[in-house]
N, C-alpha and C positions, 0 to 999 in steps of 0.2 A: 684440521679442517674447519672452515668457517662455520660458525653457528650463529644464526640471527639472534639479536639481543632479545627479541620478544620470546624466543624459545628458551634462551638461557635464564630468563627471569620468570619463567612459568611457575606459578605458586604450587606448593606441594601440600597445602592444607586449606580447608575452606575459610579459615580466618584470614588468609592472605589474599583471597580473591577480591578483586576490585569491583565494587558495585554489586548488583543483584541482591540487595538487602531484603527485598520483599520475599525471596525464597530461601536465601542463605543466612539471613540475619538470625539473631537469637530468637528461637521459637519458630523460625521459618519452616515451611512444610518440607522442602527438599532437604534441609539440614537434618531435620528429625528423622527422615527416612534413611539418610546415609548413616546417621549415628545408630539407628536400630540394627543395621547390618542386614536387613531384609530388603534387598534391592529388587524392585520390580522392573518390568520393561518400561522404558521412558523415552519420550521424544522431547528434545530441547529445541525450541523454536525461537529465533531472534536474529538480529543483524550480526554480521561478522564482527569479530574482535570484541565480543561481549563475555567470553569465558566459557562457551559451551564445551569446547575440547578440553580445556583445563579442568573443569568440574568432572567431566567423564573420566579423565586420567586419575584424578584424586579418588573417585569412587572405586575405580578398578584396583588401585593400590591398597584400598582399605578392605578389600574382600579377598577370599582365598581362591578366586576364580582366575583362570588364565585369560589374559587380555589379548584380543585380536582386533586389529583395526582394518577397516576397509573404507575406501572413498568411492562413492557410487559413480563418480564421474569417470573412473577408470576400471573399477571392478566389474566382474561379470558373474554369471551363474556358476562358472567353474570355481571361482574363488569361494563361493558359499559352499559348494560341494566339498572343497578341501577342508573347510572348517568342520562341516558335518562329519567327515570321515575321522576326525580326531576325537569325537565324542566317545566316552566310555573307554578311553585308552589311557596309558600312563602319561600322555602329553597333557591331558586335561582332567586331572583327578577330581577337581571340584566343579567341573562344568566350565563353560565359556562365557565370558562377558565380551560381547561384540560391540565395539564402537563403530557405528556406521555413519560416516560423514556425508552430508548432502544427499540424504535418502530420497529426495524428490526426483533424482535422476534414475532411480531404479524403476523398471516397468512393473506391471502388475504381477507377472510370473515370477520375477526376481524377488519381489516383496513377499509373495505368498509362499515361496520356497522355505521361508523361515518359520511359518506359522506353527507347524507341528512341534517344533523344538522350543518355540516360545511358550507353547501351551503346557508342555510337560516340565518346563523349567531347566532343561539341559543347556539352553542358550538364553542368556539375558541380553536383550538388545537395548542399547542406549543409542538412539539415532538423533542426528542434528539436522536442521534444515533452516535456511533463511527465508523460505516461502511458507505461506499459510498451510499448516499440515492438513487442515480440513478440506483443502482443495487438491493437494498433491499426494497425500498418503491414503492408501486404500482402507476402507472401513474395517476390514478384517484385522489389519495391523493396528489401527487406531483403537479398536475395541479391546485389544489386549495390552494397551499402553496407557501411561499417564503423561499428559502433555504439560510441560513447564515452559513458560514464556520468559526469555531473557531479554531485558530491555537495554536501550542505549545507556551507557554509563555516564552519570553526571560529570560535568567538567571538574567539579571539586574533587571527585574521586580519581579521575584520570590524572589530575595534577600530582597526586601522591605517587602514582606509578612513574610519572615523568621525572620527578625529583629523585626517586629511588634509582631510576636508570642512570641519571647523571652521576650520582654517587658511585655506582658500580663501575661505570666507564672510567671515571676519574681514578678509582683504585686500580683498575685493570691496566691503565696506561701510566700510572704513577705521576699524575699531574693534579693540579688544583683547578677546579672549575670556577671561573669568574662569570657568574650568570647575571646578565643585565636584567634589572627589574622589568617584569612583564613578559620576558621571553618564555619561561616555563608555562605561565598562565595562558599565553597565546597558543602554544602548541596544544595544551589541554582543551582549550575552547573550540579550536577549529577542526579537531579530528572527528567530529560527528559522533562522539560517544564510542569510538572504536579504539580500544586500548592498544591493540596491535599496531594500528596505524600511527598512534602517537609515539610508541616506542621506536618504530622504524624512522620516524621523523627525528627523534633524539639522536639515534645512531648516525643518521646522515649529517645532522647538524654538527655533531661531535667530530666527525671525520673531516668536515670542510672548514671547521673553525680555525681562526688565527691562533697561533701559539707563540709564547715568548716567556722566558725566565721561569719555566716550569709551570706555566699557567696556560689554560685553554679558555678563550674568550667566547662565550655564547651570547650573541646579541639578538635583540628583538628583530632587527632588520633581516638578519640571516634566517631566523625562525620563520618570518613571513615569506621569504623567498622559497624556502624549502616546503612550507606547508600550504602554499597557495592552492585554493580550490579543494583541499583535502577533506573538507567537511561534507562534501556532496556525497549523498547516498542515492543512487538512482540506477534503475534498470527498466528500460522502456517496456519490457514484457513481464516484469515481476511486481511484487507487492508494493515496492516503493512508488512506481508509476501510479498504480491505482489508488494508493493512499493519498498521494499528493493531489491528483485531479479530483478525488472525492472531497478532500478538504477545501479545495478551491471552490467547488460547486456549493458546498454547504456554507462556506463563508459568504458567498454572494447571496445565497438564499437567506442567511441569517443577518443580512444588512450590516456586515462588518467590513468596511473598505480596507482597513489596515491588515486584517488577516488575509483578505483576498489578494492584496498586493504582495504579501509575504509568500503565499503559495504560488502566485504567478511568477515571482522572482525565482523560486526554486525550479520551476519548470524551464524558465528561460535560461537560467545558469546551466542547466543540463542540456540545453539546445533543443528542447522539445517544443518547438513552435506549434506544430500541428496539434499536439495534445491540448495545449492551452487554448488554441482557437476553437476546437471542437466543443470544449466545455463551456466556453463563454457564449458561443452561438446557441447552445442548448439552453443555457440559463435564461436567455432573453425571452424564450417562449415558455419554458417550464415554470419559471419562478416569478417572472414579471408579467408576461402575457398581456391580458386585456386591461390590466391596471395602468399600463403605459405602452400601448401598442407600437408607438414610434420607436421604442427601444430596439426592436428587432432590426429595423432598417439602419438605425444608427450603429448598432453593434456590427452588422454585416459590413458597413462601410469601414469601420475600424479594422475588422479582420482582413478585408481586402487590402487595405493600406499596409497592414503588417506583413502580409504575404508578399506584396510587391516590394516592400522595403527590405525584408529579411532582417536577420539579427546583425548588429545589436539595436538598430533604430526601431525595429518592430515593437520594442518594449513600450514606446510612447503611445501609439494608438491602442494597444492592448491594455495598458494601464488606464487610459481614458475609459475604455469600455468597462473595465472592472469597477472603476469608481462610479460610473453611471449606473450599472446594474445593482451594486451594493447599496446605493443611496436612493434607488427608485422605489416607488410603492410596489407592493408585492401582491400577486394573485396566482393561485394554482388552478383556477377554473378551467384553463385550457387543457392541462394534463388530466385533470379529473374527468372532463367531458369526453376526451378521445379514448381514455382508458375504459370508461363505462361503455362507450359505443363498441369498442373492439371486443370487450368481454361478451356482449350480446351476440356479435357476429360469430365469435369462436364457439359460443354455445348453440349455434344453429338457429338463432332468432333472426331470420332474414325475411323470408316470404316474398311473394311476387311484388314487383314494383307497381304501385297504383297506376291504373290505366292513364290517368291524367298526366303522369310524368313520363310515360314511355315515349320513345322516339316516334315522330309522326309518320314514318315510312310505311306503317301498316294500316293507316287510316283508309277506310273505304275498300278493304280487300277481304271482306267476310267476317271481320270482328263484330262482336255483338253491338258495339256502339263506337262512335268516333271518340277521339281522345277527350274532348271536352275540357282541355286545359284552360284555365283562366289566367290571363296575362296581368300580373299585379300592377304594372305601370298604367293600366287603363282604369284603375280604381283610386279612390280617395286615399291619400297617404301612401300610395304605391304599395298597398297591401290588400289582399282578399283572402277570406277564410276558405281553405281547401285542404284536402288530405295530402300530406307529403310522405309520411312513414308507411311502411307496409301494414296491412290490416292487423297482424298480430302484435304490432308495436305501437298502435295508435295510443296516444296519451303519454308515451314514455318521454321522460325529460333527462337528457344527458348534461346539458349545459345549465349550470346554476350561476347566476350573476354574483360576482364577488362583492365584498362590502366596501370597495374603494370608490372614489369619486367618479372615475370614468365609467365603470360598469354600472354604477347606480344611476348615472345620468342616462345611459342607454336603456336600462330597465324602465325608468320612468317614461322615456320617449315611446317605447313599444307598448307599454301598458295604456298609454293615452291613445295610441293609434288603434290598438286591437280592442280597446273598450272593455 
């Protein structure tokens, strides 16, 4: 029966695990826990192909507990009940170590069905998830578990796994691998830190490679053809989406055009034109605002052009918008002002609208006085002193002029007019 290379090469000891030195290296917290033999409930959080399942298998093999595996995408409450029914029987003399993959797909009832047994230690749960556990796993489960983050594996570490895979495939087929310089490095660099993906690429490259005189020729061009776009990690509804759009927004705010273009490119390569447009439009008002008010209209024109052009040409106006926003002067006075105003409204600070500002339809119909509104354009400088805020908010200031040239010029103008 066919066995994928990634499964055949799965490490059996922590020393053989690629990457994750921050938790599995010498003195790493997870390594120390495993070596102690006292295994707590744990949640492994990180991208696919970073060793979560492998480490869970190693832990299970190092204990005297019976290993049970469930994948939350296909398992249900009946599967959990079956495991519970085995407790305190000859089938599970030392208790159960349950490896629960993709726990984020279990609903609240399914997750809570494990709580009693996690509490008394009869079931030790090692759950894995590619999504932020603090968003997708219920607090009762989190409070009984320790979270370990698995990170993308560096290309230098992935390359070790790639070369090991080439050696094993060569031995398996009884051939000598002629690896063109740069081929292994390329696979390692474009897999996006996913070891499984890199091993699958090696296996495919090996099967498609040219053979002659007992040699198999692994070329850089073949590696590029097999691995194209494989570095992309993206899910429009998952953490990848929110991490990238957040990084784009923060790079624009941080005035780093190079980083902004990088994250824009990642969105566009994934085909997420709408996600890029929304964040760029938002940044024009949130981060540039009154420091360069024209930025909003310029960016809107760029976004309109991008939506009309579609991909791939949309990259041009969006890149222009990103460079403009990243290099523009910054002010957050707009977002600070509206947030402060909305906070007062939510807190019930509203009050009646001053009579001077009410609609004139009621004038002369029994009100105590006529509206008495003063039309500013009839006064010097097109301004006249009158009350605009409700009585309980008189004197409140939401908008504070930013320290940039544009807003300071406006401040000086109105200080002169208002005297």
